[in-house]
C-alpha positions in Angstrom: 44.0 2.1 -62.0 45.7 3.1 -65.3 44.1 2.4 -68.7 46.4 3.2 -71.7 43.6 3.2 -74.2 40.4 1.4 -73.2 39.9 -1.8 -71.3 36.2 -2.6 -71.5 32.9 -2.1 -69.7 31.8 -3.1 -66.1 28.3 -2.8 -64.6 26.9 -4.2 -61.4 24.1 -3.6 -58.9 26.7 -2.9 -56.2 29.4 -0.2 -56.8 32.2 -1.9 -54.9 32.0 -4.8 -57.3 32.4 -2.4 -60.3 35.6 -1.0 -58.8 37.1 -4.5 -58.5 36.0 -5.3 -62.1 37.8 -2.1 -63.3 41.0 -3.3 -61.7 40.8 -6.7 -63.3 40.2 -5.4 -66.8 42.9 -2.7 -66.4 45.4 -5.5 -65.6 44.6 -7.2 -69.0 42.0 -9.6 -67.5 39.1 -11.0 -69.5 35.4 -10.5 -69.0 35.4 -13.9 -67.4 38.1 -12.9 -64.9 36.4 -9.6 -64.0 32.9 -11.3 -63.7 34.4 -14.0 -61.3 36.0 -11.4 -59.1 32.9 -9.1 -59.1 30.5 -12.0 -58.3 32.6 -13.1 -55.3 32.9 -9.5 -54.1 29.1 -9.0 -54.3 28.7 -12.0 -51.9 30.6 -9.7 -49.5 29.2 -6.3 -50.3 25.6 -7.2 -51.2 24.9 -10.3 -49.1 21.2 -9.5 -49.1 20.9 -10.8 -52.7 24.2 -12.6 -53.5 25.8 -15.3 -51.5 28.2 -18.2 -51.6 25.4 -20.4 -50.3 23.1 -19.1 -53.1 23.4 -19.3 -56.8 22.5 -17.9 -60.2 23.0 -18.0 -63.9 25.8 -16.7 -66.1 25.9 -16.3 -69.9 29.4 -16.1 -71.2 30.9 -15.6 -74.7 34.6 -15.8 -75.5 36.3 -14.9 -78.8 38.7 -17.7 -79.8 41.5 -16.8 -82.2 42.4 -20.3 -83.4 39.1 -22.0 -83.1 35.3 -21.6 -83.0 34.0 -18.8 -80.7 32.5 -20.1 -77.5 29.2 -19.3 -75.9 28.2 -20.9 -72.6 25.2 -21.0 -70.2 26.5 -21.7 -66.7 23.6 -22.6 -64.4 24.1 -22.8 -60.6 20.7 -21.8 -59.4 20.0 -22.3 -55.6 17.7 -25.3 -55.9 16.5 -27.6 -53.1 17.9 -31.0 -52.8 16.4 -34.0 -51.0 14.5 -32.9 -47.9 14.0 -29.4 -49.4 17.3 -27.9 -48.2 18.8 -25.5 -50.7 22.3 -26.5 -51.7 25.1 -23.9 -52.3 26.4 -23.9 -55.9 27.7 -20.3 -56.2 31.4 -20.9 -55.6 31.5 -23.9 -57.9 29.6 -22.0 -60.6 31.9 -19.0 -60.5 34.9 -21.3 -60.6 33.6 -22.9 -63.7 32.9 -19.5 -65.3 36.5 -18.5 -64.6 38.0 -21.8 -65.8 36.2 -21.6 -69.1 36.4 -17.9 -69.8 39.2 -16.5 -67.6 42.9 -16.1 -68.1 44.3 -14.8 -64.8 45.1 -16.9 -61.7 42.1 -18.0 -59.7 43.6 -16.9 -56.4 44.0 -13.3 -57.8 40.2 -13.2 -58.5 39.3 -14.3 -55.0 41.7 -12.1 -53.1 39.8 -8.8 -53.5 36.6 -10.2 -52.0 38.6 -11.9 -49.2 40.2 -8.5 -48.4 36.9 -6.7 -48.4 35.5 -9.3 -45.9 38.6 -9.4 -43.7 39.4 -5.7 -43.4 35.9 -4.3 -44.0 34.3 -2.0 -46.6 31.9 0.9 -46.5 28.3 -0.1 -46.7 26.9 1.0 -50.1 23.6 2.6 -50.7 22.6 -0.6 -52.6 23.1 -2.7 -49.5 21.8 -0.1 -47.0 18.5 0.1 -48.9 18.0 -3.7 -48.4 18.9 -3.4 -44.7 16.2 -0.9 -44.3 13.7 -3.5 -45.5 14.6 -5.7 -42.6 12.6 -3.4 -40.4 9.5 -4.6 -42.2 9.7 -8.1 -40.7 11.2 -9.8 -37.7 14.9 -10.4 -38.5 16.6 -13.5 -37.3 19.2 -13.2 -34.5 21.9 -14.1 -37.0 21.0 -11.1 -39.2 20.9 -8.9 -36.1 24.4 -10.0 -35.1 25.9 -9.6 -38.6 24.4 -6.3 -39.6 23.8 -4.1 -36.6 25.9 -1.5 -34.9 26.8 -1.8 -31.2 23.9 0.4 -30.3 21.5 -2.0 -32.0 20.7 0.1 -35.1 21.0 -1.4 -38.5 24.2 -0.5 -40.5 23.6 2.4 -42.8 25.3 3.9 -45.8 28.9 4.7 -45.1 29.2 2.4 -42.1 32.0 -0.1 -42.1 31.1 -3.8 -42.3 33.7 -6.5 -41.4 33.0 -10.2 -41.9 35.9 -12.3 -40.5 34.1 -15.6 -40.8 33.2 -15.0 -44.4 36.8 -14.0 -45.0 38.0 -17.3 -43.7 35.7 -19.1 -46.0 36.9 -17.1 -49.0 40.5 -17.8 -48.0 39.7 -21.5 -48.3 38.1 -21.0 -51.7 41.2 -19.0 -52.8 43.6 -21.7 -51.8 41.6 -24.8 -52.6 39.2 -23.8 -55.4 35.5 -23.5 -55.9 34.8 -27.0 -54.6 36.2 -26.1 -51.1 32.7 -25.6 -49.7 31.4 -28.9 -51.0 34.0 -31.4 -49.8 36.3 -32.1 -46.9 36.3 -30.6 -43.5 34.6 -27.4 -44.4 31.7 -29.3 -45.9 31.4 -31.4 -42.8 31.2 -28.2 -40.7 28.6 -26.8 -43.1 26.5 -29.9 -42.7 26.7 -29.7 -38.9 25.7 -26.1 -39.0 22.8 -26.8 -41.4 21.5 -29.7 -39.3 21.8 -27.7 -36.1 19.5 -25.1 -37.8 17.0 -27.9 -38.7 18.0 -28.4 -42.4 18.5 -32.0 -43.5 21.8 -31.5 -45.3 24.2 -34.4 -45.9 27.8 -34.6 -47.1 26.6 -36.5 -50.2 24.1 -33.8 -51.1 26.8 -31.1 -50.9 29.3 -33.1 -53.0 26.7 -33.6 -55.7 25.7 -29.9 -55.8 27.4 -29.0 -59.1 26.9 -26.3 -61.7 25.7 -27.2 -65.2 27.3 -26.0 -68.4 25.3 -26.2 -71.6 24.8 -24.5 -74.9 22.7 -21.3 -74.7 19.2 -21.1 -76.1 20.0 -19.3 -79.4 17.9 -17.0 -81.6 19.2 -15.8 -85.0 19.0 -12.0 -85.5 20.6 -11.3 -88.9 24.3 -11.9 -88.6 24.1 -11.9 -84.8 22.8 -14.3 -82.2 20.9 -13.8 -79.0 22.1 -16.1 -76.3 19.6 -16.8 -73.5 19.4 -19.3 -70.5 18.5 -22.7 -71.9 15.8 -25.2 -70.9 14.7 -26.3 -68.4 15.0 -22.7 -67.1 11.8 -20.8 -67.8 13.4 -17.3 -68.1 15.2 -18.0 -71.4 12.1 -19.5 -73.0 9.9 -16.6 -71.8 12.5 -14.1 -73.0 12.7 -15.8 -76.5 8.9 -15.8 -76.8 8.6 -12.1 -75.7 11.4 -11.2 -78.1 9.6 -12.8 -81.1 6.3 -11.2 -80.1 7.8 -7.8 -79.7 9.8 -8.1 -83.0 6.6 -9.1 -84.9 4.7 -6.0 -83.7 7.5 -3.5 -84.4 8.2 -2.7 -80.8 11.5 -1.0 -81.7 9.5 1.6 -83.8 7.0 2.3 -81.1 7.1 5.5 -79.1 6.7 5.5 -75.4 2.9 5.9 -75.4 2.5 3.2 -78.0 4.6 0.8 -75.9 2.4 1.3 -72.9 -0.6 0.5 -75.2 1.1 -2.6 -76.6 1.9 -3.9 -73.2 -1.6 -3.4 -72.0 -3.2 -5.2 -75.0 -1.1 -8.3 -74.9 -3.2 -11.5 -74.5 -0.9 -12.4 -71.6 0.7 -9.8 -69.3 3.9 -8.7 -71.0 5.3 -7.3 -67.8 3.6 -9.5 -65.2 4.6 -9.3 -61.6 4.7 -11.8 -58.7 4.9 -11.1 -55.0 8.3 -10.9 -53.3 10.3 -11.2 -56.4 12.7 -8.2 -55.8 15.4 -10.5 -54.5 18.1 -10.7 -57.3 21.1 -8.8 -58.5 23.3 -8.9 -61.5 26.5 -7.8 -63.3 27.6 -7.3 -66.9 31.1 -7.2 -68.2 32.7 -6.7 -71.7 36.4 -6.6 -72.4 38.5 -5.2 -75.2 39.0 -8.7 -76.7 35.3 -9.0 -77.6 34.4 -11.2 -74.7 31.3 -10.6 -72.6 29.6 -12.0 -69.5 26.2 -11.3 -68.0 25.1 -12.9 -64.7 22.1 -12.8 -62.4 22.2 -14.0 -58.8 19.8 -14.7 -56.0 19.3 -16.1 -52.5 15.6 -16.8 -53.4 14.6 -14.1 -51.0 16.2 -11.0 -49.5 18.8 -12.3 -47.1 17.9 -15.8 -48.0 16.6 -17.9 -45.1 18.2 -15.5 -42.6 20.2 -18.5 -41.1 24.0 -18.6 -41.0 25.6 -21.9 -41.6 27.7 -22.7 -38.5 30.9 -20.6 -38.4 31.1 -20.1 -42.1 29.6 -16.6 -42.3 27.3 -17.8 -45.1 23.6 -17.0 -45.3 21.7 -20.1 -46.4 19.5 -19.4 -49.4 15.7 -19.7 -48.8 13.7 -22.4 -50.7 12.6 -21.0 -54.1 8.9 -21.0 -53.3 8.4 -17.5 -54.6 10.1 -18.2 -57.9 10.5 -21.9 -58.4 11.3 -21.6 -62.1 13.8 -18.7 -61.6 11.9 -16.4 -63.9 13.4 -13.5 -62.0 16.9 -14.2 -63.5 17.4 -13.4 -67.2 21.0 -12.7 -68.2 21.4 -12.5 -72.0 24.0 -11.7 -74.7 23.8 -10.4 -78.2 26.9 -11.5 -80.2 28.4 -12.0 -83.6 29.9 -15.5 -84.0 31.5 -14.5 -87.3 33.7 -11.7 -86.2 33.7 -12.7 -82.5 32.4 -9.4 -81.2 29.9 -8.8 -78.4 27.3 -6.1 -79.1 25.1 -6.2 -76.1 25.0 -7.8 -72.6 22.1 -7.4 -70.2 21.3 -8.6 -66.7 17.6 -8.4 -66.1 16.3 -9.3 -62.7 13.0 -9.3 -60.9 9.3 -9.7 -61.8 9.6 -8.8 -65.5 13.2 -9.9 -66.2 12.3 -12.0 -69.3 10.3 -9.2 -70.9 12.8 -6.5 -69.9 15.7 -8.6 -71.5 13.6 -9.2 -74.6 12.7 -5.5 -75.0 16.3 -4.5 -74.6 17.4 -7.0 -77.2 14.8 -5.9 -79.7 15.8 -2.3 -79.3 19.5 -3.3 -79.8 18.7 -5.3 -83.0 17.0 -2.2 -84.3 19.9 0.0 -83.3 21.4 0.0 -86.8 19.0 2.9 -87.4 20.2 4.6 -84.2 16.6 5.6 -83.4 16.6 3.6 -80.2 18.9 6.1 -78.5 16.3 8.8 -78.8 13.6 6.7 -77.1 13.1 4.0 -74.5 15.8 1.5 -74.3 13.8 -0.9 -72.1 10.1 -1.4 -72.5 7.9 -1.5 -69.4 5.7 1.5 -68.6 6.6 3.6 -65.5 4.3 5.2 -62.9 4.4 9.0 -63.2 5.5 11.4 -60.5 8.1 9.3 -58.7 11.7 10.5 -58.3 14.9 8.9 -57.2 17.5 10.3 -54.8 18.8 12.6 -57.6 15.4 14.1 -58.4 15.2 12.1 -61.7 11.9 10.5 -62.5 12.2 6.8 -61.7 13.0 4.8 -64.8 14.4 7.8 -66.7 18.1 8.2 -67.1 19.6 11.7 -67.1 20.5 13.6 -70.2 23.5 11.9 -71.8 25.7 12.7 -74.8 24.9 10.8 -77.9 28.3 9.1 -78.7 27.4 8.5 -82.3 26.4 11.9 -83.5 27.6 14.1 -80.7 24.2 15.6 -79.9 22.7 15.8 -76.4 19.8 13.4 -76.2 17.4 12.4 -73.5 18.2 8.7 -72.9 15.1 7.4 -71.3 14.8 3.8 -70.2 11.1 3.2 -69.7 11.2 1.1 -66.6 8.6 0.6 -63.9 8.6 1.3 -60.2 9.5 -0.9 -57.3 6.9 -3.5 -58.3 8.7 -4.3 -61.6 12.0 -5.7 -62.7 15.4 -4.0 -63.2 17.8 -4.2 -66.0 21.4 -3.1 -66.6 23.3 -3.4 -69.8 25.8 -2.2 -72.3 25.4 -1.8 -76.0 28.1 -1.3 -78.6 26.8 -0.8 -82.1 30.0 -2.1 -83.8 30.8 -4.6 -81.1 33.5 -4.4 -78.4 36.8 -3.2 -79.9 40.3 -4.4 -79.2 41.7 -0.8 -79.4 40.6 2.7 -80.0 37.9 4.8 -78.4 34.6 3.2 -77.2 32.6 6.1 -78.5 29.8 3.9 -80.0 29.2 2.1 -76.6 26.5 2.9 -74.1 26.5 1.5 -70.6 23.6 1.9 -68.2 22.9 0.7 -64.6 19.3 0.7 -63.5 19.2 3.7 -61.2 16.9 2.0 -58.7 19.6 -0.6 -57.9 22.1 2.1 -56.8 24.7 0.3 -58.8 27.3 1.7 -61.2 28.2 1.5 -64.9 31.7 2.3 -66.2 33.3 2.5 -69.6 37.0 2.2 -69.0 38.9 4.4 -71.3 41.7 7.0 -71.0 
């Protein structure tokens, strides 16, 4: 990858996806291009949380030179159809994202994920950590066949995973588009596989499983706008309410100890949890043209239902019984419609995703004072005494250089332990730039997701 000046920012909860996003942006792709390629690759490299038979939500903003700037909420959540079977919307949703916000050829966005599936890739720590959780319950025979070594052990970090059946499915998507899974011969085979597994899927149900594109839920923040998932999704509504509450009580001015007290004294739990909600993943992309995308994905449970649809290599999503309103998915953007620049994009996932997104946005709005960089960027309290694999206290990011005043600062994102949500984001005080150094940008990946954040500059 060669970047002449700077190409943008890529963040994901799985590092292989970040590498693919880097290549797309380096080849003059847009944030929509990179997000599409990254999402499809995560269906290969993080199939515990992201899958073509699952779904999600994407918030996208594109700067338009000769017309009004465009903000979209693209919703393709894995919801049950008649009979309770969850219908796949992921491929169609990503195709719509690319069609509305991409500039490169669709096939070129699918090819990297097809290559990963066909020829294999090294299992990342992100996926290996989910595989270890399979030991906690009885895995289905399909999962055992897909993700174990010849000796019967689960794949571990660094092992090679090859998925020829999934590669064949991606090949069809590359050649025939995002609707490949929902119509024609492949859809017939999917229906047969689902019915054989006891799921009452029909061809008509598959054909009608389409993503929805609508205007985002929008809040004014001075000259900027916060773009959140719209109704009837609950996560955007909850994030908007949390944002307004936090803004009213000067959350951005509070120190860490004060934030813990504020969260504890809220009339309703600010960072409430619900069982089994650690089942989502996300990505964030910003390009040098000012465009941005934030997405959150889920199979409604780790590894979905555990059932593979026929010979497709696809894990069918579980019914959304744990999170029927998709509160665990909160992608959000902070943009300026006047100058067409994106300032912040966040993908918050898990139990407190709405509150985490709101706290991040409040801090970003206050960032004109630059004080937020010296305190918590995200707001939930963390349990003390826990360390990640690098020996860093969980929820605390390592010492990082302050790009704005060239002083070393302790960039601490006050996040919670495994029982709480995760958030990854970028923030650029002056907005994404078309050229020049990105010195006023900060990109962070939640350390507990084992993902990666990259600012692409020479």
